C-alpha positions in Angstrom: -14.0 19.4 7.4 -11.7 20.2 4.6 -12.1 22.7 2.3 -10.6 21.3 -1.0 -12.7 22.1 -4.0 -12.0 19.4 -5.6 -14.7 16.7 -6.4 -13.0 13.7 -5.4 -11.2 12.7 -2.5 -8.1 11.7 -4.1 -4.8 9.9 -2.5 -1.5 8.9 -2.4 -0.7 6.1 -4.8 1.7 3.0 -3.7 4.8 3.0 -5.5 3.6 -0.6 -7.3 0.8 2.1 -9.3 3.3 4.5 -10.8 3.7 3.8 -14.0 5.8 5.6 -17.0 4.4 8.4 -18.1 4.8 11.8 -20.0 3.2 14.6 -17.9 4.6 16.9 -16.7 4.5 17.4 -12.9 1.8 20.1 -13.1 -0.2 18.8 -15.8 -0.5 15.5 -13.5 -1.6 17.8 -10.4 -3.4 20.2 -11.0 -6.1 18.9 -13.9 -9.3 18.1 -12.8 -10.1 14.8 -12.4 -11.2 14.0 -15.7 -7.8 13.4 -16.7 -4.7 15.5 -16.0 -3.1 17.1 -19.6 -5.7 15.4 -21.5 -7.0 18.7 -24.1 -10.0 17.9 -25.6 -8.6 16.1 -28.7 -7.1 13.7 -26.0 -8.0 10.2 -25.7 -6.5 7.0 -23.9 -8.0 4.5 -21.9 -7.0 2.1 -18.8 -5.2 -1.2 -20.2 -5.4 -4.6 -18.2 -6.1 -7.8 -19.8 -9.8 -9.0 -19.1 -10.0 -12.0 -17.1 -11.6 -15.0 -18.5 -15.3 -16.1 -19.4 -15.9 -18.8 -16.6 -14.0 -17.3 -13.5 -15.2 -14.0 -14.3 -19.3 -15.8 -14.3 -18.1 -17.5 -11.1 -17.2 -14.2 -9.5 -20.5 -12.6 -10.8 -22.4 -15.1 -9.1 -20.9 -15.2 -5.7 -21.5 -11.9 -5.6 -25.0 -13.0 -4.4 -24.2 -14.6 -1.4 -25.9 -13.1 1.1 -28.7 -13.6 -0.6 -28.1 -17.5 -0.1 -31.5 -17.4 1.9 -33.5 -16.1 -1.0 -31.8 -18.0 -4.0 -32.3 -21.7 -2.3 -36.0 -20.4 -2.3 -36.2 -19.2 -5.9 -34.1 -22.3 -7.0 -37.4 -24.5 -5.0 -40.0 -22.4 -6.4 -38.4 -23.0 -9.7 -38.0 -26.5 -9.1 -41.3 -27.5 -8.3 -43.1 -24.9 -11.1 -40.5 -26.5 -14.0 -41.7 -30.6 -12.5 -45.6 -29.3 -12.8 -44.9 -27.8 -16.3 -42.7 -31.0 -17.2 -46.1 -33.2 -15.9 -48.7 -31.5 -18.0 -47.9 -33.2 -21.1 -47.9 -37.0 -19.5 -51.5 -35.8 -18.0 -52.2 -34.4 -21.4 -51.3 -37.4 -23.1 -54.0 -39.0 -21.0 -56.3 -37.1 -22.6 -55.6 -38.1 -25.8 -55.6 -41.3 -25.4 -58.7 -41.2 -23.9 -60.3 -39.6 -27.2 -58.6 -41.8 -29.2 -59.7 -44.7 -27.5 -62.8 -44.2 -27.5 -63.0 -43.2 -31.1 -61.2 -46.6 -32.0 -63.5 -48.2 -29.6 -66.9 -47.3 -30.9 -66.5 -48.9 -34.0 -65.8 -52.2 -32.5 -68.7 -54.7 -32.6 -69.7 -54.7 -28.4 -70.3 -57.8 -26.8 -66.5 -58.7 -27.2 -63.5 -58.7 -25.7 -60.8 -56.5 -27.1 -58.4 -60.0 -28.0 -61.7 -61.0 -29.9 -61.8 -57.9 -31.2 -58.3 -58.1 -32.5 -58.3 -61.5 -34.0 -61.3 -60.4 -36.0 -59.4 -57.8 -37.3 -56.7 -60.3 -38.3 -58.6 -62.6 -39.8 -60.0 -60.0 -42.6 -56.2 -58.9 -43.0 -55.8 -55.9 -41.1 -52.6 -56.6 -38.8 -51.7 -53.0 -38.7 -55.2 -52.1 -37.5 -55.2 -55.0 -34.7 -51.3 -54.6 -33.8 -52.3 -51.1 -33.2 -55.5 -52.1 -30.8 -53.8 -54.8 -29.3 -51.3 -52.0 -27.7 -54.7 -49.6 -26.9 -56.5 -49.7 -23.7 -60.1 -49.8 -24.7 -63.4 -51.4 -25.1 -65.1 -52.9 -28.1 -68.4 -51.2 -28.4 -67.6 -48.3 -25.9 -67.1 -44.8 -27.3 -65.2 -41.1 -25.6 -65.7 -41.2 -22.0 -65.9 -36.9 -22.2 -66.6 -37.2 -18.2 -63.1 -39.0 -17.9 -61.5 -36.5 -20.4 -63.1 -33.7 -18.6 -61.0 -34.4 -15.3 -57.6 -35.0 -16.7 -58.1 -31.4 -18.6 -58.7 -30.3 -14.8 -55.6 -31.9 -13.8 -53.8 -30.3 -16.5 -55.2 -26.8 -15.8 -54.5 -27.1 -12.2 -51.0 -27.7 -13.1 -50.3 -25.1 -15.4 -51.7 -22.6 -13.3 -50.1 -23.7 -10.1 -46.5 -23.6 -11.8 -47.4 -19.6 -13.2 -47.7 -18.8 -9.8 -44.8 -20.3 -8.4 -43.2 -18.9 -11.2 -44.3 -15.6 -10.3 -43.2 -16.1 -7.1 -40.1 -17.0 -7.9 -39.5 -14.2 -10.3 -40.1 -11.5 -7.9 -37.9 -13.4 -5.2 -34.8 -13.5 -8.1 -35.5 -9.9 -8.8 -35.3 -9.0 -5.3 -31.6 -10.7 -5.6 -30.1 -9.5 -8.7 -31.5 -5.9 -7.6 -29.9 -6.4 -3.9 -26.9 -7.5 -5.8 -26.2 -5.2 -8.0 -27.3 -2.6 -5.6 -24.2 -3.3 -3.5 -21.9 -3.5 -6.6 -22.3 0.4 -6.8 -21.6 0.9 -3.1 -18.4 -1.1 -3.6 -17.6 0.6 -6.8 -18.4 4.3 -5.2 -16.5 3.4 -2.2 -13.7 2.2 -4.1 -13.1 5.2 -6.6 -13.0 6.8 -2.9 -10.2 5.1 -1.7 -8.3 4.8 -4.9 -4.8 6.7 -5.2 -5.0 10.2 -7.7 -2.9 8.2 -9.7 -5.2 6.1 -10.9 -6.9 9.1 -12.2 -4.2 10.2 -13.1 -3.8 7.6 -16.1 -7.9 7.6 -16.2 -9.4 9.2 -18.9 -12.9 10.2 -16.6 -15.2 8.9 -19.5 -13.9 5.3 -19.5 -14.0 5.8 -15.4 -17.4 6.9 -15.9 -18.6 4.2 -19.0 -17.3 1.7 -15.8 -19.5 2.7 -13.3 -22.7 4.0 -15.1 -23.0 1.9 -18.3 -21.0 -1.3 -17.8 -22.5 -2.1 -14.1 -26.3 -1.0 -15.6 -25.2 -3.8 -18.1 -24.8 -6.3 -15.5 -28.0 -5.4 -14.2 -29.6 -6.3 -17.4 -27.9 -9.3 -18.1 -28.5 -10.6 -14.8 -32.5 -9.8 -15.0 -33.1 -11.2 -17.6 -30.8 -14.2 -17.9 -30.4 -15.7 -14.6 -34.3 -17.2 -14.4 -34.3 -17.9 -17.7 -30.6 -20.0 -17.6 -32.1 -21.9 -14.4 -35.5 -22.8 -15.5 -34.1 -24.1 -18.9 -31.7 -26.2 -16.9 -34.3 -27.4 -14.5 -36.4 -28.2 -17.7 -34.3 -30.2 -19.4 -33.1 -32.7 -16.5 -37.1 -32.6 -16.2 -38.2 -33.1 -19.7 -34.8 -35.6 -20.4 -36.8 -37.8 -17.3 -40.0 -37.7 -18.4 -38.7 -38.7 -22.4 -37.1 -41.8 -20.7 -39.8 -43.1 -18.4 -42.4 -42.6 -22.1 -39.6 -44.4 -23.9 -35.4 -45.0 -23.4 -34.7 -45.2 -27.0 -36.7 -42.2 -28.5 -35.1 -40.3 -25.7 -31.9 -41.3 -26.7 -32.1 -40.5 -30.1 -33.4 -37.0 -28.3 -30.2 -36.8 -26.9 -27.9 -37.4 -30.1 -29.0 -33.3 -30.4 -27.5 -32.3 -27.3 -23.3 -33.0 -28.2 -24.4 -31.2 -31.8 -25.7 -28.0 -30.0 -22.8 -27.7 -26.7 -20.3 -28.2 -29.4 -22.0 -25.5 -31.6 -22.6 -23.2 -28.6 -19.2 -23.9 -27.0 -17.3 -22.8 -30.8 -19.4 -19.8 -31.5 -19.0 -18.2 -27.8 -14.7 -18.6 -28.0 -15.3 -16.3 -30.7 -17.6 -14.0 -29.8 -16.2 -13.6 -26.0 -13.4 -11.7 -27.3 -15.1 -9.2 -29.1 -17.8 -8.7 -26.6 -14.4 -7.5 -24.2 -13.5 -5.3 -27.2 -17.2 -3.8 -27.7 -17.8 -3.1 -24.4 -13.6 -1.1 -24.6 -14.4 0.3 -26.6 -17.6 2.0 -25.8 -15.4 3.1 -22.9 -13.1 4.8 -25.3 -15.8 6.3 -27.4 -17.2 8.0 -24.1 -14.0 9.4 -23.2 -13.7 11.2 -25.9 -17.2 12.4 -26.1 -16.9 13.5 -22.5 -13.9 15.8 -23.0 -14.7 17.2 -26.5 -18.2 18.1 -24.7 -16.2 19.4 -22.2 -13.5 21.3 -23.9 -16.3 22.2 -26.6 -15.5 26.5 -26.5 -11.6 25.3 -26.9 -12.6 22.5 -29.6 -14.6 25.9 -31.4 -11.2 28.8 -30.2 -8.8 26.6 -32.1 -11.3 25.7 -35.3 -10.7 21.6 -33.9 -14.7 20.6 -34.8 -12.8 19.2 -37.9 -10.5 17.2 -36.2 -12.5 16.0 -32.8 -15.6 14.8 -35.7 -13.1 12.6 -37.4 -12.1 11.1 -34.5 -15.4 10.7 -33.2 -15.8 8.7 -36.1 -12.6 6.4 -36.0 -14.3 5.4 -32.6 -17.8 5.1 -33.6 -17.0 3.1 -36.5 -14.7 0.9 -34.2 -17.3 0.3 -32.1 -19.4 -0.4 -34.9 -17.4 -2.8 -36.0 -17.2 -4.6 -32.8 -20.9 -4.6 -31.6 -21.8 -6.0 -35.7 -19.3 -9.0 -35.1 -20.0 -9.9 -31.1 -23.9 -9.8 -32.1 -23.8 -11.5 -35.9 -21.3 -13.7 -34.0 -23.1 -14.9 -30.9 -26.7 -14.4 -33.1 -25.3 -17.7 -35.6 -25.8 -19.8 -32.2 -29.7 -19.8 -32.3 -30.8 -20.8 -36.1 -28.4 -23.2 -35.7 -30.5 -24.4 -32.5 -33.4 -24.1 -34.3 -32.1 -26.5 -36.8 -30.7 -29.2 -34.8 -34.3 -29.0 -32.7 -36.6 -29.2 -36.1 -34.2 -32.1 -37.7 -35.0 -34.2 -33.9 -38.0 -33.4 -34.2 -38.6 -34.6 -37.8 -37.1 -37.8 -36.5 -39.0 -38.2 -33.5 -42.1 -37.8 -35.1 -41.6 -40.5 -37.5 -40.8 -42.8 -35.2 -42.9 -42.3 -32.5 -45.4 -42.8 -35.9 -44.2 -46.4 -36.9 -44.2 -47.2 -32.7 -47.6 -46.8 -32.3 -48.9 -48.2 -35.4 -47.0 -51.2 -34.2 -48.7 -51.2 -31.0 -45.7 -50.3 -29.0 -46.5 -46.7 -28.0 -50.0 -45.3 -27.5 -50.8 -41.9 -29.2 -50.8 -39.8 -26.1 -47.8 -40.9 -25.7 -45.8 -40.5 -28.8 -47.9 -36.6 -28.0 -46.4 -36.1 -24.8 -43.1 -37.0 -26.2 -43.6 -34.7 -29.0 -44.5 -32.1 -26.7 -40.9 -32.9 -24.3 -39.0 -32.7 -27.7 -40.1 -29.2 -28.4 -39.7 -28.1 -24.3 -36.0 -30.0 -24.7 -35.1 -28.2 -27.5 -36.7 -25.1 -26.5 -34.9 -24.2 -23.7 -31.3 -24.6 -25.4 -32.6 -22.7 -28.1 -33.4 -20.2 -25.4 -30.4 -20.7 -24.1 -28.2 -19.9 -27.2 -30.2 -16.8 -27.1 -28.7 -15.3 -24.3 -25.5 -15.8 -25.4 -24.7 -12.8 -26.4 -26.7 -10.6 -23.4 -24.8 -13.4 -21.4 -21.4 -12.7 -22.8 -22.0 -8.9 -22.8 -22.6 -8.9 -18.9 -19.6 -10.9 -17.9 -17.6 -8.3 -20.5 -19.1 -5.5 -18.4 -18.5 -7.7 -15.0 -15.0 -8.1 -16.3 -14.1 -4.1 -16.5 -16.5 -3.8 -13.1 -13.9 -6.2 -11.5 -10.6 -4.4 -13.1 -12.3 -1.3 -11.1 -12.6 -2.9 -7.9 -9.1 -4.9 -8.1 -7.3 -2.1 -8.7 -4.4 -0.7 -5.7 -6.0 1.3 -3.5 -4.1 3.9 -0.9 -2.5 2.8 2.2 -4.7 1.7 5.0 -5.7 4.3 7.5 -3.3 5.7 10.1 -4.5 5.7 14.0 -2.6 8.1 15.5 -4.3 11.7 16.4 -3.6 15.3 14.9 -2.3 17.7 18.0 -4.6 19.0 20.0 -6.9 22.1 19.7 -5.0 24.2 21.4 -2.0 23.2 20.1 -2.8 23.9 16.9 -0.9 27.0 15.0 -0.3 25.7 11.6 3.2 24.9 11.7 4.4 23.0 8.9 8.0 20.9 8.9 9.6 19.1 6.1 12.5 17.1 6.8 14.5 15.7 4.0 12.0 15.3 1.9 12.3 13.0 -0.9 9.2 11.9 -3.5 9.2 11.4 -7.0 5.6 10.1 -9.5 8.0 7.5 -11.2 11.0 5.6 -9.4 13.9 6.0 -11.7 12.3 10.1 -12.4 13.3 11.7 -8.9 11.5 15.3 -8.6 11.9 16.2 -5.1 15.0 15.0 -2.9 16.0 15.8 0.3 14.2 19.0 0.8 13.8 20.7 3.9 12.0 24.1 5.1 9.9 25.3 8.2 6.9 27.2 7.9 5.7 29.0 11.3 2.3 29.5 12.9 0.9 32.5 10.7 3.9 33.0 8.0 2.8 33.4 4.2 4.9 31.1 2.1 4.9 31.8 -1.3 6.0 29.2 -3.7 7.5 30.4 -7.1 9.4 28.9 -9.9 8.8 27.7 -13.4 6.3 25.2 -14.7 7.3 21.6 -13.8 9.8 23.2 -10.8 7.4 21.0 -8.4 5.3 24.1 -7.0 2.1 22.0 -6.7 3.5 18.8 -5.8 5.0 20.3 -2.3 1.5 21.0 -1.2 0.4 18.0 -2.3 2.5 16.4 -0.4 1.1 18.4 3.2 -2.8 16.8 1.6 -1.2 13.6 1.7 -2.6 13.5 -2.1 1.0 11.4 -2.7 3.0 9.5 -0.1 6.8 10.4 0.3 9.4 8.5 -0.7 11.6 9.2 2.6 11.5 12.2 5.2 8.7 13.4 7.2 6.0 15.9 6.7 5.0 17.0 10.4 2.0 19.5 11.4 2.1 21.2 14.3 4.7 18.6 15.5 3.0 15.7 14.2 3.7 13.3 11.6 1.2 14.0 8.9 1.6 9.9 7.9 0.1 9.0 11.3 -3.0 10.9 11.2 -6.0 9.8 9.3 -6.9 11.4 6.2 -10.0 12.6 7.2 -8.6 14.6 10.4 -5.3 15.6 8.3 -7.7 17.3 5.6 -9.9 18.8 8.3 -7.2 21.0 9.3 -6.4 22.4 5.6 -8.1 24.7 3.4 -7.4 24.0 -0.5 -8.5 27.1 -3.0 -7.3 25.7 -6.8 -6.6 28.1 -10.2 -9.3 25.1 -11.5 -12.7 26.0 -9.6 -15.1 23.3 -8.8 -18.9 23.8 -7.5 -21.8 21.2 -7.7 -25.1 21.9 -8.5 -26.7 23.3 -6.1 -27.5 26.9 -4.5 -24.6 29.3 -4.1 -25.2 29.7 -0.6 -24.8 25.7 -0.5 -21.4 26.3 -1.8 -19.9 28.4 -0.1 -21.4 26.3 3.3 -19.5 22.9 1.8 -16.8 22.9 3.8 -18.7 23.6 7.2 -22.8 22.6 6.3 -24.0 23.5 9.9 -22.7 27.2 9.2 -25.4 29.9 10.2 -26.9 32.2 7.4 -24.6 35.4 9.1 -21.4 32.9 9.3 -21.8 32.5 5.5 -22.7 36.3 4.6 -19.7 37.8 6.8 -17.9 34.8 4.4 -19.5 36.2 1.2 -18.9 40.0 2.6 -14.8 39.7 3.2 -14.7 37.4 -0.1 -16.8 39.9 -2.4 -19.2 37.7 -3.2 -21.9 39.5 -1.8 -21.3 42.4 -4.2 -22.4 40.1 -7.3 -24.7 38.4 -5.8 -27.2 41.1 -5.4 -27.4 40.9 -8.9 -28.6 37.7 -9.4 -32.7 36.7 -9.6 -32.3 34.9 -6.4 -29.5 36.1 -4.6 -27.8 33.5 -2.7 -30.8 30.6 -3.8 -29.7 31.3 -7.2 -29.3 27.9 -8.5 -26.0 27.1 -9.8 -25.3 24.0 -12.5 -22.0 21.6 -12.3 -20.2 23.8 -14.3 -21.3 26.8 -13.0 -22.3 28.3 -16.6 -24.2 31.0 -15.1 -21.2 33.1 -13.3 -18.2 33.9 -14.6 -15.1 32.8 -14.1 -13.8 35.4 -11.6 -17.0 34.7 -9.5 -16.9 31.2 -9.1 -13.2 31.8 -8.3 -14.7 34.0 -5.3 -17.3 31.6 -4.7 -14.2 28.9 -3.6 -12.5 31.5 -1.6 -15.6 32.6 -0.1 -15.3 28.7 0.7 -12.0 28.4 2.1 -13.1 31.3 4.8 -15.7 30.0 6.3 -14.1 26.7 6.8 -11.2 29.0 8.6 -9.0 26.4 8.8 -4.9 26.1 10.6 -3.6 25.8 7.2 -4.7 27.2 3.8 -2.9 27.0 0.2 -3.6 29.1 -2.3 -2.9 27.7 -5.8 -3.1 30.1 -8.1 -6.4 31.1 -6.3 -6.9 35.0 -7.6 -6.0 33.9 -11.3 -9.3 34.2 -12.2 -10.1 37.6 -11.0 -9.5 41.2 -12.2 -6.4 43.4 -10.9 -8.8 45.5 -8.8 -10.8 42.5 -7.1 -7.5 40.7 -6.7 -6.1 43.8 -4.7 -9.3 44.1 -2.4 -8.8 39.8 -2.0 -5.3 40.3 -1.2 -6.7 42.3 2.0 -9.3 39.8 2.5 -7.2 37.1 2.2 -5.0 38.8 5.0 -7.5 39.0 7.3 -8.0 34.9 6.8 -4.2 34.1 7.0 -4.0 35.2 10.9 -2.5 33.3 12.9 -2.7 30.4 10.0 0.4 29.0 7.7 -0.3 29.7 4.2 1.4 28.4 1.5 0.8 30.4 -1.9 2.0 29.3 -5.0 2.1 31.9 -7.8 3.4 32.9 -11.3 2.1 36.8 -11.4 5.5 38.0 -8.7 3.2 41.4 -7.9 1.1 38.9 -5.9 3.4 37.8 -3.3 5.2 40.6 -2.8 4.6 40.9 0.7 5.3 37.3 1.3 7.0 36.6 4.7 8.9 33.9 3.4 9.4 33.6 -0.8 10.6 29.8 -1.5 12.5 29.7 -5.7 12.0 25.9 -6.8 13.8 24.4 -9.6 13.6 21.1 -10.9 12.1 20.0 -7.5 14.5 21.8 -5.3 14.3 25.1 -3.6 17.4 27.3 -4.3 16.2 30.2 -3.5 14.2 31.6 0.0 13.9 34.7 1.3 11.2 37.9 1.3 11.0 39.8 -2.0 13.6 42.6 -1.2 16.5 40.3 0.3 15.8 38.1 -3.0 16.1 40.8 -5.5 19.2 42.1 -3.8 20.4 38.5 -4.4 20.0 38.9 -8.2 19.6 35.6 -8.9 16.8 32.9 -9.9 14.0 35.4 -8.5 15.5 38.7 -10.0 15.2 36.7 -13.3 12.0 35.9 -12.8 10.7 39.0 -11.9 12.7 41.3 -14.2 11.3 38.5 -17.0 8.0 39.7 -16.1 7.9 43.4 -15.5 10.7 44.1 -18.5 8.1 42.2 -20.8 5.4 44.6 -19.1 7.7 47.9 -19.9 8.9 46.9 -23.4 
């Protein structure tokens, strides 16, 4: 298992992914995942043009393909529910006709026909009443048939109860589809993050990335949950209700349809203006999250340098921008619903007046008019619901676009299929053969570098900041891909190995410690989860972790948080060194691994690491030259090139770059 102390598994970028940047090489590779080279006041976000609304919706819906059978079942059940609900008013109109016909028929003389009653009314000058009676299904002298009314009401009750039960079942299945889709999206995002090259994290603030992974996916989940069911029901309701309206009265149906193009034009115009605002809202949310995460993670530095005022100012600016974007998006999209309600109410009034006139003329029954008015409400209601969902839908699609941007990011190159050297031949020999590398194509960093690190050697790498020291060891880990040349481990080109196989042979301890929430025992065993308690204790004793653990309340079972706040910086560093000691890798990389411990502990650790380095190649990056005086080989790097190499005494005798570095440190101490 790899003992790399970084919480992620970064990998090499392709050349197409490397963007121009002013980050120094050491800032680029030594900073944690939060964003290299970014202090507490840092900011920035990943750019990129968001997709258009339509393709994003299509892509989001397309992710439900694995649940096709359940989706078809949801549509079928929703159709049944909508049809049952749509038939209800028509049947209920029959009950209204029975009551109204009974009331009118009871007032007419009995023993005559309807035609005779109509002629009598006309003879008395009641032409309007005669026209209405002529269009009614009644028997003069016969009152309301309550038995028939009761049977009709039972049918209506059965329709509505059945529609509700079917709608509940459809909602249950849809919930399964939506949550399954979002779960798969989270899985894909997690897999994508692990497949992204290290260069992606170099350019991406951690708060912005976390916002995409958490806030945006949660927003997509809520949007799908709240809109899909209503949207499907609304569309089917419009179709069903419109069919019933044409069945009852084609003329009134055409009048009602006038509101449709008006609604569509209004909705299209408002959505066109608000969609970009929603995209900006969620981008601004990511920027604010990035700033909050950076200021909170660097809270101590903000306090020390007195930058609270600056932090608050930036927060206020970002928060104000988010408020403006959110207010504009919600306000503009919120205009749809009141406009739609106004159009629907005007439509309702027109239908009521025309329906009343047709009842009076005898061309329609009162029950039909009542049913049509109900259908008018049912026709405008789903349009209003769609309008009210527009802001939520646009917000969810904007979040989906941001998630898709992450999923579409360029991944690291495919895994190689070769095999590492056989177990018996593994000694940790590392060869650099004419290696060239650059972060940006037109700014070469390492050119034509060749060196050999023999098994058991301790190779120290020194040089000024930005010389390429950390880049050198990161190339061994294949965190980045070479531009030219090759690196071999025990005679095998590392580019031909799967990354996991390569890194399982390497242990790495960084200057920036990384601990996860768990016990001290679990943190030490991170590189070897199957290690026994005796092996963990032996590693802890060898690296002097055991010396301070017994002062903690629960000893090795003491729970620490992600930041290791209940431990000192030196104690955290010791745990990471114990982690590497327990893993016993073939190749050991120490990047300023003792920078956080005191001088006495450092001397003891030098002895412990000397035992650890036996029969293993070790790369040690150090700025304090006193820690690498006993190294077998010292490489002095400047501007990506090895300008000197040798042991401590020979390099001092050469009076070159190493001697100048050495004198600069110890002359300052003497002064």
